[in-house]
C-alpha positions as CSV (number, residue, x, y, z in Angstrom):
1,M,151.5,203.8,97.3
2,N,152.2,202.6,100.9
3,K,152.0,206.2,102.1
4,R,148.6,206.6,100.4
5,L,147.3,203.5,102.1
6,T,148.5,204.7,105.5
7,Y,146.6,208.0,105.0
8,L,143.4,206.0,104.1
9,L,143.7,203.8,107.2
10,Y,144.1,206.9,109.4
11,I,140.9,208.5,107.9
12,F,139.0,205.2,108.3
13,A,140.1,205.0,112.0
14,L,139.0,208.6,112.6
15,L,135.7,208.0,111.1
16,L,135.1,204.9,113.1
17,L,136.0,206.8,116.4
18,A,133.6,209.6,115.5
19,S,130.8,207.1,114.8
20,C,131.4,205.4,118.2
21,A,131.4,208.7,120.0
22,N,128.0,209.7,118.3
23,E,126.6,206.3,119.4
24,N,127.5,206.8,123.0
25,K,126.5,210.5,123.1
26,I,123.8,211.5,125.7
27,P,120.8,212.9,124.0
28,S,119.7,216.4,124.6
29,L,117.4,216.8,127.6
30,R,116.0,220.2,126.3
31,E,112.2,220.5,126.7
32,T,110.8,221.5,123.4
33,Y,107.6,219.5,123.3
34,S,107.6,219.9,119.6
35,K,105.6,217.3,117.5
36,N,108.8,216.8,115.3
37,D,111.2,216.4,118.1
38,S,112.0,212.7,118.8
39,R,114.4,213.4,121.6
40,P,113.5,212.6,125.3
41,F,111.5,215.7,125.9
42,G,109.9,216.3,122.5
43,A,106.2,215.5,121.9
44,N,106.5,213.4,118.7
45,I,105.1,210.3,120.6
46,A,102.1,212.3,121.9
47,Y,101.3,213.6,118.5
48,R,101.4,210.2,116.9
49,Q,99.3,208.8,119.8
50,L,96.6,211.5,119.0
51,E,96.7,210.5,115.3
52,A,96.2,206.9,116.4
53,M,93.3,207.8,118.7
54,F,91.5,210.0,116.3
55,T,92.0,208.1,113.0
56,D,89.1,209.8,111.3
57,N,90.7,213.2,111.8
58,I,93.7,214.9,110.2
59,I,95.4,216.8,113.0
60,R,95.7,220.5,112.0
61,D,98.6,222.5,113.1
62,K,98.1,226.0,114.7
63,K,101.1,228.5,114.6
64,Q,99.5,231.7,115.9
65,P,97.9,233.1,119.1
66,F,94.6,231.5,120.2
67,V,92.8,234.6,119.6
68,S,93.7,234.5,115.8
69,S,93.0,230.7,115.7
70,W,89.6,231.1,117.2
71,Q,88.6,233.6,114.6
72,G,88.8,230.9,112.0
73,I,87.2,228.1,114.1
74,Y,83.5,227.7,114.3
75,D,83.3,224.1,115.7
76,T,81.2,223.0,118.6
77,N,82.8,219.6,119.1
78,S,86.6,219.7,118.5
79,I,89.8,219.2,120.5
80,Y,92.6,221.8,120.8
81,F,95.9,220.2,122.2
82,C,98.6,222.3,123.6
83,V,101.9,221.3,125.3
84,A,104.6,223.6,126.4
85,S,107.2,224.2,129.1
86,N,105.4,227.4,130.0
87,L,102.1,228.9,129.0
88,Y,102.0,232.6,128.6
89,V,98.5,234.1,127.6
90,T,97.0,237.5,127.6
91,E,93.4,238.3,128.8
92,E,92.3,238.4,125.2
93,E,93.5,235.0,124.6
94,V,91.9,233.7,127.9
95,N,88.6,235.2,126.7
96,A,89.0,233.4,123.3
97,M,89.7,230.2,125.1
98,M,86.8,230.4,127.3
99,E,84.5,231.3,124.3
100,Y,85.9,228.2,122.4
101,I,85.2,226.0,125.5
102,K,81.8,227.5,125.9
103,K,80.7,226.5,122.5
104,G,81.2,222.7,123.5
105,N,84.8,222.1,122.4
106,N,87.6,220.7,124.5
107,L,90.9,222.6,125.2
108,V,93.8,220.4,126.5
109,I,96.8,222.3,128.0
110,A,99.9,220.7,129.5
111,A,102.4,223.3,130.8
112,G,104.8,223.3,133.7
113,R,103.9,227.0,134.6
114,I,100.5,228.1,133.6
115,D,99.8,231.8,133.3
116,E,97.8,233.4,136.2
117,N,95.5,234.9,133.8
118,L,94.1,231.6,133.0
119,L,94.3,230.1,136.6
120,K,92.3,233.1,137.9
121,R,89.5,232.4,135.4
122,V,89.4,228.7,136.3
123,G,89.6,229.5,140.1
124,C,92.7,227.7,141.3
125,D,96.4,228.2,141.8
126,E,99.6,226.2,141.0
127,M,102.5,225.2,143.1
128,Y,105.5,224.3,140.7
129,A,109.1,223.2,141.2
130,D,111.6,225.6,139.7
131,F,113.9,224.1,137.1
132,Y,117.0,225.5,138.6
133,I,116.0,224.5,142.1
134,E,115.6,220.9,140.8
135,N,119.2,221.0,139.3
136,M,120.7,222.2,142.6
137,L,118.6,220.5,145.3
138,L,116.6,217.7,143.9
139,K,118.1,214.4,142.7
140,M,116.7,212.1,140.0
141,K,114.9,209.1,141.1
142,D,111.9,206.7,140.2
143,T,109.0,209.1,140.2
144,R,105.4,208.5,139.2
145,A,102.0,209.9,138.4
146,S,98.6,208.3,138.7
147,L,94.9,208.9,137.9
148,Y,92.5,210.0,140.6
149,S,89.9,207.3,139.6
150,N,92.5,204.6,139.9
151,P,95.2,205.7,142.3
152,Q,96.7,202.2,142.6
153,T,97.9,202.2,139.0
154,Y,101.1,204.2,138.7
155,Y,102.8,205.5,135.6
156,G,106.5,206.2,136.3
157,Y,109.9,206.9,135.0
158,F,113.3,207.8,136.3
159,Y,113.8,211.5,136.4
160,Y,113.3,214.7,138.7
161,P,110.3,214.1,141.0
162,I,106.8,214.9,139.6
163,Q,105.9,217.7,142.1
164,N,103.8,220.4,140.4
165,H,100.3,220.5,141.6
166,F,97.1,222.6,141.9
167,I,95.8,224.2,145.0
168,N,92.7,226.1,146.0
169,I,90.6,224.2,143.5
170,D,86.9,225.2,143.1
171,S,85.1,221.8,143.4
172,S,81.9,223.2,141.9
173,T,83.3,223.7,138.5
174,T,86.5,221.6,138.5
175,K,87.2,217.9,138.9
176,V,90.7,216.2,139.7
177,L,91.8,213.8,137.1
178,G,95.4,213.1,138.0
179,L,97.8,213.0,140.9
180,N,101.6,213.6,141.3
181,D,104.2,211.7,143.1
182,D,102.9,213.0,146.5
183,G,99.2,212.3,145.8
184,K,98.5,215.9,145.0
185,P,96.3,216.9,142.0
186,N,98.5,217.7,138.9
187,S,95.6,217.2,136.4
188,I,92.2,218.8,136.4
189,V,89.3,219.3,134.2
190,Y,87.2,222.6,134.2
191,F,83.6,222.7,133.1
192,H,82.5,225.7,131.2
193,G,79.4,226.0,129.2
194,R,79.1,222.8,127.0
195,G,82.8,222.3,126.8
196,R,85.8,221.4,129.1
197,L,89.2,222.7,129.8
198,F,91.8,220.1,130.7
199,L,94.9,221.3,132.6
200,Q,98.0,219.2,133.2
201,C,100.7,221.1,135.1
202,E,103.4,218.3,134.4
203,P,104.1,218.4,130.7
204,R,107.0,215.9,131.2
205,A,104.3,213.3,131.6
206,L,103.4,213.8,127.9
207,S,107.1,213.7,126.7
208,N,108.5,211.0,124.5
209,Y,110.6,209.7,127.3
210,F,107.6,209.3,129.7
211,L,105.2,207.8,127.2
212,L,107.7,205.3,125.9
213,T,108.4,203.9,129.4
214,Q,106.7,200.6,130.1
215,N,102.9,201.1,129.6
216,N,102.9,204.9,130.2
217,H,101.1,205.5,126.9
218,Q,97.9,204.5,128.7
219,Y,98.3,207.7,130.9
220,L,97.6,210.0,128.0
221,Q,94.7,207.8,126.9
222,Q,93.0,207.9,130.3
223,L,93.6,211.6,130.6
224,L,91.6,212.1,127.4
225,A,88.8,209.8,128.4
226,Y,86.6,212.8,129.1
227,T,87.2,214.4,125.6
228,N,84.9,213.9,122.6
229,K,85.4,210.4,121.2
230,E,84.4,211.7,117.6
231,P,85.4,215.3,117.4
232,E,84.8,217.4,114.4
233,H,88.4,218.5,114.2
234,V,91.7,218.0,116.2
235,Y,94.0,220.9,116.4
236,W,97.8,220.8,117.7
237,D,99.3,224.0,118.9
238,D,102.7,224.8,117.6
239,Y,102.8,228.4,119.0
240,Y,102.8,228.5,122.7
241,S,105.6,225.8,123.0
242,K,108.0,228.4,121.5
243,L,106.9,231.4,123.4
244,S,109.3,232.5,125.9
245,G,107.2,235.3,127.6
246,R,103.8,236.9,127.7
247,K,103.0,239.1,124.7
248,K,101.4,242.5,125.4
249,G,97.7,242.4,125.3
250,K,95.3,245.3,124.3
251,N,94.3,246.0,127.9
252,E,97.6,245.1,129.6
253,E,100.7,247.1,130.2
254,G,102.8,244.1,129.3
255,F,105.3,241.9,131.2
256,S,108.0,243.3,133.2
257,T,110.4,242.1,135.7
258,F,109.6,244.8,138.3
259,S,105.8,244.0,138.1
260,E,106.5,240.3,138.7
261,I,108.6,241.2,141.7
262,M,105.7,243.3,143.1
263,K,103.4,240.4,143.1
264,H,105.3,238.4,145.6
265,P,105.9,239.9,149.2
266,P,109.1,238.2,150.0
267,L,110.7,239.5,146.7
268,V,109.3,242.9,147.4
269,F,111.1,242.9,150.8
270,A,114.3,241.7,149.4
271,F,114.1,244.3,146.5
272,W,113.6,247.3,148.9
273,L,116.3,246.0,151.4
274,A,118.7,245.7,148.5
275,L,117.9,249.1,147.2
276,L,118.3,250.6,150.8
277,L,121.7,248.9,151.3
278,M,122.9,250.3,147.9
279,I,121.8,253.8,148.9
280,L,123.6,253.5,152.1
281,Y,126.8,252.3,150.5
282,I,126.7,255.1,148.2
283,L,126.3,257.7,150.9
284,F,128.8,256.4,153.4
285,G,131.1,254.3,151.3
286,G,131.6,257.0,148.7
287,K,133.2,259.4,151.1
288,R,136.0,256.9,152.1
289,V,137.2,256.6,148.7
290,Q,140.2,258.8,148.1
291,R,140.0,261.2,145.1
292,I,142.1,260.5,142.1
293,I,145.5,262.1,142.4
294,P,146.5,263.8,139.2
295,Q,149.8,262.6,137.7
296,L,152.4,265.2,137.8
297,K,154.4,265.8,134.7
298,P,158.2,265.0,135.3
299,N,160.6,267.7,135.1
300,E,162.5,268.0,131.8
301,N,166.2,268.2,131.6
302,T,166.4,271.7,130.1
303,T,170.3,271.8,130.1
304,L,170.5,268.9,127.9
305,T,167.9,270.3,125.5
306,F,169.8,273.7,125.5
307,T,173.1,272.0,124.7
308,E,171.6,270.0,122.0
309,T,170.1,273.1,120.5
310,I,173.4,275.0,120.7
311,G,175.2,272.1,119.3
312,R,172.8,271.9,116.2
313,L,173.3,275.7,115.6
314,Y,177.1,275.2,115.5
315,L,176.8,272.3,113.1
316,Q,174.5,274.2,110.9
317,K,177.1,277.1,110.6
318,K,179.9,274.5,110.0
319,D,182.1,276.2,112.8
320,N,184.2,273.1,113.4
321,R,187.0,275.1,115.2
322,N,184.6,276.6,117.7
323,I,183.0,273.3,118.4
324,A,186.4,271.5,118.9
325,D,187.5,274.4,121.3
326,K,184.5,273.9,123.5
327,M,184.8,270.1,123.5
328,I,188.3,270.4,124.7
329,T,187.5,273.1,127.3
330,Y,184.6,271.0,128.7
331,F,186.9,267.9,128.8
332,N,189.6,269.7,130.6
333,E,187.2,271.1,133.0
334,Y,186.0,267.6,133.7
335,I,189.6,266.4,134.3
336,R,190.2,269.2,136.8
337,N,187.1,268.7,138.8
338,T,187.3,264.9,138.8
339,Y,190.9,264.1,139.2
340,F,192.2,267.5,140.5
341,L,195.0,267.9,137.9
342,N,196.4,271.0,136.2
343,T,195.6,270.8,132.6
344,N,197.6,274.0,131.7
345,H,200.8,271.9,131.4
346,I,200.4,268.7,129.6
347,N,203.5,266.5,129.8
348,E,204.6,262.9,130.4
349,E,204.0,263.1,134.1
350,F,200.5,264.5,133.6
351,V,199.6,261.6,131.1
352,T,200.9,259.0,133.7
353,V,199.1,260.4,136.7
354,L,195.8,260.8,134.7
355,S,196.1,257.2,133.3
356,R,196.6,256.0,136.9
357,K,193.6,258.0,138.5
358,S,191.2,257.2,135.7
359,G,192.0,253.7,135.0
360,V,192.5,254.3,131.2
361,E,195.5,252.9,129.5
362,K,198.4,255.4,129.2
363,A,198.5,254.9,125.4
364,V,195.0,256.0,125.1
365,V,195.4,259.1,127.2
366,D,198.6,259.9,125.3
367,T,196.9,259.6,122.0
368,L,193.9,261.7,123.1
369,Y,195.9,264.6,124.3
370,R,198.1,264.5,121.2
371,S,194.9,264.8,119.0
372,I,193.9,267.7,121.4
373,A,197.3,269.5,120.7
374,A,197.0,268.9,117.0
375,T,193.5,270.3,116.8
376,Q,194.4,273.4,118.9
377,S,197.5,274.1,116.6
378,S,195.5,273.7,113.5
379,D,194.1,276.8,111.7
380,E,191.1,274.9,110.3
381,V,189.5,271.7,111.8
382,N,187.8,269.6,109.1
383,D,184.7,267.1,109.9
384,Y,187.0,264.1,110.0
385,Q,189.2,265.6,112.8
386,L,186.2,266.8,114.8
387,L,184.6,263.4,114.6
388,S,187.9,261.7,115.6
389,L,188.4,264.0,118.6
390,Q,184.8,263.5,119.7
391,Q,185.0,259.6,119.5
392,Q,188.4,259.6,121.5
393,I,186.7,261.7,124.2
394,Q,183.7,259.3,124.4
395,D,186.1,256.4,124.6
396,F,187.8,257.9,127.5
397,Y,184.4,258.3,129.4
398,K,183.5,254.8,128.5
399,N,186.8,253.2,129.7
400,K,187.4,255.3,133.0
401,G,187.2,253.4,136.2
């Protein structure tokens, strides 16, 4: 019973530690801008704020490209809302957006990097801060955004600086709505036909984290001041926030890394320089590399192989007598060449001298030569005698000095 109680206490302690760890865990800073994401860089607060601003409308979610969405939209006084880390659109989608705006509708887009297809149609360019450069070079600090109509009122939070902004703006068709931390335009409205296109190049300003800081919820309300107060419908885009690259359009060759490199002169220079250096390395560096030396097969000990083959032949014939004679002959040859002794006369003096020169005990040498004499005097040699003789000769080799 006590052991069971101890186990329960251990389990309770582990659950308590796990709950404490979850409470102190830093939330994910991944920028999803999803209407269902309540983490810092989701768009749940923006979605709920739209519901509060347009109480007479039910927000309709769109989960397909704008071309497909526009085919089912015949409004002339509606609002289409899109928040994404990056906005990738084709020429066909831009044409559909412009047709939608021309009819009198409002299109609100907030994205950190807006596709060139759309910017060219609006008549401006964008300067944006790369996410990886931010992590390496920039530090988090108190940063802020403001409205062009009231630049003294700031909406700020603590994070990477709000630096994205528009340049080369055509003032005849475009009006500046908001400014970044450096006082440069990061929010504009483009007038086309009877409608408007709102572009915000800092989507973090519409994130949960930003809108929940102090009175920043007023920032979104002020940005939408130029939109229709009583729209026919309100649409929330749930497609472009999940798009990681531009889709291939009907009149486009599609997105490719090489085509993107060719658009920027510094990258073009770096690409051709790297290619030239690689070619030079292959031409000159390859000659300095030594060719692979083939591995030579080591020479085989054919004498040992021949001896084993002959030995197997004798064993198969059961000619023990012949094997024993050859073993004795080879052994005596070894004694003569190694210790320079005459093996024709085996006596007490021979055994004593061989024992002294070889380091093998005299009794072992004496027993060995007695076995040799018995084998030579026998008419037949059985397997036991042959194995015994072979073992004694091997013992002599092992024990010699």
